N, C-alpha and C positions, 0 to 999 in steps of 0.2 A: 335917312341915316343908315349907314353900313353897321349892321349888327355885331356887337362886339361878346364872345363868350365871358371874359373876366367881368363885364358890365352886367350881363344876366345875372352871374354869380353872385356880383354885389346886390342886385337887387333881391334874389332871394335869400340873401345872408341878411339882408336888413328885415326881411319878413320873418325871420328868426329871432333877430335881436331885439326887437318891439317887445314881443311878449317875453323875453327875458331881462330887458329893462325894466319892464313893468313889474316883475317879480321880485327883482333885486333893489330896485330904486324904491317902490312903493312897498314891498316887504321891509325893507329897513325902516322905512318911517311911519309905518301903520301903528305900531305899539304907541309912539307919541302922539300920531294923529288922533286915535281912538281915545287916549286919556286926554287929550284937549277938547275933543267933542263929547266927552263923558258918556262913553259907549262901551265899557268893558262887558256888561252883561249881554250885549250883542256882538261882541268880537268875533264870535264864529260866524254869524251871519254876513259879515264882510267877506269872509272868504266862500262860505257855503253859497251866497246869492252867485258870487262871480262864478263858480265853479259848475252851479246849476245851470245857468245862463249857457256856459261853455257847453256842458254835456249835451243841452237840448239843441244846441245850432250846430255843434259838429256833424252828424249824420245828415242833417238837412243841408248843410254846406257843401260836403261830400258830394251826395246826390246832385245837387245843383252844378256843381263843377263838371261832372259828368252829363249832364244834359244841354248845359247853355256853354260850357267852357270854363277855362280856369280863371281866365283874366278878369272877367266881370265880378266873379266872386271876392277876388282878392281885392279888387277896387272898392267894393262894398264894404270888406271889413277895414281896410285903412280909413275909410272916410269914416266909419263907427269909431275905431279908435280915437281918430283925434277929436270927434264930438265929446266922447267920453272923457278923455283927458282933460278939455277944457272946462267942462262942468264940473269935474272933480276939485279943480282948483277954487271954485267958489261955494262949496257946501257949508251948510251951517250947524247940521246935525249929522249924527251918525244914519239916520234913515235916510237922508239925501245921499251919502256916501255910498250905502248899498245899493242904491237905485243907480249911482255911476258905475259902480262895479259890475252891474248887470250889464249894463251898455259895453264896458269894457271885455267881458266875458263872452258877449255876442260876437264882438271885433275879433277877439283871439279865436273863437272858434269858427271864424269865417276865413282869417287871414292864413293861420298854421296849415290847414288841410290843402288848402288852395297851394300854398307855397310848397309844401311837401310832395304835392301830385305832380306839380310843374319838375320839380326835381327827378321823379320818377319817369317822366315822358322825357325830358329834353338830355337826360344823361343815362348812357348804359350802365350796366349793374357793376361791371367790374369797375370802371372809374367811378362810379358813385359810391363805391365802397371806399377807394382810395381817397375820395374828396369829403369824407366824412369829417374829417379834422379841420377843413374849411366851415361847413356849417356849425359844427360843435363849437369852435372859435367865438360863435355869437354869445354863446353862455359863457366862455371864459372872459371875453370883454366884458360881457355885461356884470359877471361877478368882482372885476376889479374895479370898474368904472361907476355901476350903480352903487353899492355901499359908499364909495367915497364921494361921490356928489351929493347923496343923500345926506350924508353927515355934515358935510360943508354948508348945504342949503340950509339946513335945519339948524345950524351952529351961528351962521352969520346972517341969514335972511329970513325966510320963513318956509315952514313945512309946504305950503300950498304951490309954491313953484315947483316942488318934487314934482308934481304930475304933469308940469308942461314940457319936460326934459323930451319926451319922445314925439312931440307935434312935428317939428321940422324933419325929423329922420322919415317919419310916415310920409310926407309929402314927396322928399327925394326917392323913397321906395316905389312909389308911385309912378312917378316920371321915367324912372330906370326900366321898369318892366313894361311901360307903354313904348319905348323905343328899341327895347332889345330884345323883345320876346313877341313872336308872331305863332298864332294855333290858327289850325284850319277845323273848324266844328262843322259836322254835318247837320244841317238845318232841318229840322222835322218836327212835327207838332209831337208835345210829350204831354202826359196825364201826372201830373205831381200828385204824390200822395198826402193829400191833405188830412185825410183821417187819421193815418199813420203819424203824421206829425202832431195832430192833437191828442191822441191816446199815449203816445210817448211822453210828450210834455206834461201832460196831466199825471201820469203814472211816475215818474222823476220828481215831479213836485210833491205828490202826496207822499212818496216815499221818503224825502229830503224832511218835510214838515213832521213826520213821525219819529224822526230822530233828533230833532231840532228843539231847543228852547225856543217858547212861542212868546215870551214876554221880557221885560227888562229885569225880571226876578231871576231869571236865569234857570227857572224850574220848567218841568216837563210834565204834561198831563199823561198819564199812562193810560186812562180811558180812553181818551181822544185818539192816542197813538196806536192802540190797538184798531179802532176803526179805519184810521189812515192806511195802517199797513195792509187792512183786508181791502181798501180802496186800490192800493197801488198795485196789489195782486191780479185783482180785477181788470184793471186798466192795462196792465203790462200784458195779462194773457190775452186781451182782446186786441192788443198792438200785435202779437204774434200771429193770432188767428188771421188778422188783417193783410199782415205782411205776406202771408203764404198763398193770398188771393189778389192781391193788388198788380196792377200790370207793370208799375215802376214803383217797387216798394223804397223807402228809404233805407231799410238796411236789410238786403236781400237773404232770407234764411240759407239758400243755398251755400252762400259763400261759407257759413259758419259749420255747416257740415263738414268741410273740410278739417282735417286736424290742424293744419298750421295756422289759419286763421281761428279756430276756435280754441286752441291752448295759447296762442298770443293773445287773445281778449282776454282770457282768464289771467294771464300773468300781468298783462296791463291794469286791469282791474285791481288786483293785488298792490302793484307798484303805486298806482294812483293814491290808495289810501296810506301809504307809507309816504311818499313823496308831500303830499297835501298835510298831513298828520304833521310830519317834521317841520316844513317851512313855517306853519301856522303857529305851532305851540314851542318850538324849541326858541321863538323870538321872546314871546311871553316869559317864558322860563327864564331866560337869560337878564332880561332887564326888568320883569316884574319880580320875579321870585329871587333871584341872585343880586339885584340893584345893579346891572350893568348898565352901560351907556349907549347911546343908539350907534355910536362907531364899532363897539363890540358885538352889538346885534347883527350889524352889517357885515363885519368879518365874519363871524360864525356861520351866517346865512350864505355869504359869499363862498365859503368852502365847500360847500356842496355843488355850487355852480361852477366851481374851479375843477372839482373831481370829475363832474359829468363829462366836459367835453374832452379832457384828458382820457377817461374810459371809452369815449365814442371814438375818439381818434386811433388809441391802439385798437380798440375792439374792430373798428373797420377795415384796417388793414391785415389784421389777424383771421377775419372772418372767413375768407376763400381757404385758410389754410387749416384751420382747427375745426371748423364746420359752426353752423347755426346752431345746433344744439349745445355743444359743448360752450359757445360763447355766451348763449343766454343763460345756461345753469350757472356759468361761473360768475354773470351778473346778479342773479337772485341769491347765489350764496353770501356775495359780498353785501347785499342789502339785508339779507338775515343777520350777518355779524353784525353789522352796525347796531342791530336792536339790543344786543348785548351791552354795548356801551350806553344806549340810551338809558336802559332800566337801571345801569348804575350811576346815573347822573343825580347829584343832590345840591343841597343849597350851597354846600362849601367846595364844589367841583369846581375846578379849573376851567375857565374859558377855552385853553388849548384842548380839554379834554373833549368838550362840547364841539369844538371845530375839527378835532381828529374824527370823530363819530360822523359828523357831517360831510367830510372829506370822503371816507369810505363808502358812504351811501351813495354820493355822488357819482363814483368810480363804477358802482354795482348797477347804478342807473344806465351809465355811458354803455356799458357792454353789452346789457340786455335790450335796451332800446333800438340801437342800430341793429341787432340780431332780428328782432321782431319786425322792425319797419323793411328791411330789405327783403327778408324772406315774404313777406305778406304781398309788397308791392309786385315781386317778380312771379308770384303764383296766380296771378290774375291777369286778365288782358286790359286794355286801354279802356274800355268802356265800364269796368268796375274798378278801376285802379284807384279812381277818387273815394268812392264810398268804403272802400277796403282801407285805404290809408287813413280817412277819416274815422273809422271804427275803432282804431288803437286808440287815438286820443279820446274817443268817445267814452270807450271803457275805463281808461286812466282817470277821465273826469268823473265817471258815475262813482267810481271806488273813492275818489278825492272828496265828492259832494257827501256821500254818506260818511265816509271817515271822518271828516272834520265837523260834521254834524252830532256823530258819536261822542266824538273827543271834547267837544263843546260842551255838550249834555253833561259830561262826567266832572269836567272843570267846573261849569257852575254850579253843580250840584254839590260839590265839595268845597266851593269857595264862599258860597252863600251863608251858610252857616257861621263859619269863621267871622266875616266882615260883619254880621248881625251879633255877635258875642263881642268882637273887638271894639267896634266903632258905635254901638248903640247910644244914641242921643248926642253924638260929637258933630254930626253933620259931615263926616268925612264921606268923600264919594268913594264908591268902589272902583273908580279908575284912577285912584291916587297913586297906585304902584306905577302905572305907564307913564305919568305925567311926571317929569323929573322936578318940576316947581313943586309940585304938591307933594311929592314924595319926600323931598327935603325938609318940608314944615311938619311932618310926622313926627310924633313922639316916638324915641329909639325902641322903646319896649312895643308899642302899636307897630310900628314899622317890622320888628323882627318876627310879631306873631302872623303878621299878614303875608310876609315873604315865605316863613315856613310853609303856611296854608297854600301858598301858590304853588310851591315846588311839590308838595305832597302831592296836589290835586293834578298837575300836570304828568307827575311820574305815574298816576294810576292810569291816566289817559294812554301813556306811551304803550301799555299793554296791547290796545286794540291794534297799533301797527305792528307791533313783533308778532301778533296772530296772524295778522295780513302777510307778513313778510314770509312767514313759514309756510302758510297756506299756498303762495306763489310759486316757492321753490318747489313743492310738492308738486304742483300742477304742470310745471314746466319739465319736470322728469319723464313726461309723455310726450315731448315735442318730437315729430318724426325725425328719424337718422335719414331718411333719403326724401328729398324734395323734388317737385316740377317747377323748374325755373326758367323765365324767360331770359335768353342769355343775352339779349339787348341786340339795339339796332347796330348799323355799322358806325364806326368812328365820327364819320363826318356828319352824321345825324346830331351830334353834339351842338353845332351852331346851325342848324336849319329847323323848321318846324318838323313836327313830331309825325312819326311813321306809323303803319300799323306793327305791332308787336309781333316779333318772331313766334313761330309754334313751341311750346314749352316742350322742353326735352329733358329726361331724368338726369340729375345731377347728385353725386354721393355728396352728402354734407357731412358725415363722420368718417375720419380716417384712423 
């Protein structure tokens, strides 16, 4: 079959749209799903477990893509995505849902780095910057299609069907990549850094448990958290020591010594805390605290995913004109600006105001993420591009995992006393605010008290993401003004298999 560049773009586009649809489809449905499964005390774990699996998988998948090629890694991810989606439709309790979200997290952490690395291989930098609107449109489509489909399915069918929407799309994506992309990987013996994988996974897991509620009471044991933090520090220090000596490290330390990747990693870490915090807790703020409908939740969540591709599209076209540094600083400035709006939200706030905050947040992520990704991809060679690309999502996911865990703990600790005082002896579930049927059966006075408690609890949690946004903005002020960039292969390499990247040449990134 003769290869077609548009069909290759379609395969890569689908690789981006699947995680986007998972975020908007499932994200819109999750408050109702959690309410139906009576799982509010473990709400944060549904997100945190997904992000944890994503975090651990990303650097491993990026390294495997460099060692064995992008296509095999892409196929494994798509297979896991399909399995996780099907299993999610049959869960009976929130614990089973958490396991399924772990599978989806592993799948996303495999597909996204492989897909983004193929973009870096197959498309020269200048054209890739101009084509960012194509890839960003995956989020634009998902932001419109996801909440709409989710609301219709939950209103007229059953929430379980929401999880199955992505299955046929994954099959189409795998078929297109098989027929439209060919890569030539030098076959040689490899030494996979298994000890690095184990140390990294253990360290991140200990860190997440340290900040997370460990039971359905929503509480946290501070004595055990101190021990877990110490364990995390030891394991992550051992990981760094191991990486300096490993023949083929999971995260090569030499890459992060360069200011481009080092500062991009810090910016991604902060962005991840803000992104995951907003996606996870604005939804329960609107549905649980303000009494909104799933359609309103989908609309508010969709505004961020609409703003993101618009920011990415505009930012990608302006990147070579204004420079990487200015684009990234502009993006993080918008992210920080959105936090002022989040801190102003209360029970009586309009959903339009929440949607406006999410739109500004999405625009900021769009500008900054394009600058981070393209600058990092073009400051390394082919042999490191997979792990360098994956590292951005890795640090974003670490930030998201820890951020959601901390915010979930704050919400749980603030909400639990309110529930105990208000619903003692009534048998009312703590998940009643998220279940539309149970919520309608509550006494108006009890409902008002619980909603006030929910909005106050989430409001306190918003300070965590506000701190992260400001810290990220400060970090990127040190982003280099002059970058060493690969100017890309010849134009005809777009439709052929990848070639060895050109020798880096200095390019002024500020004008």
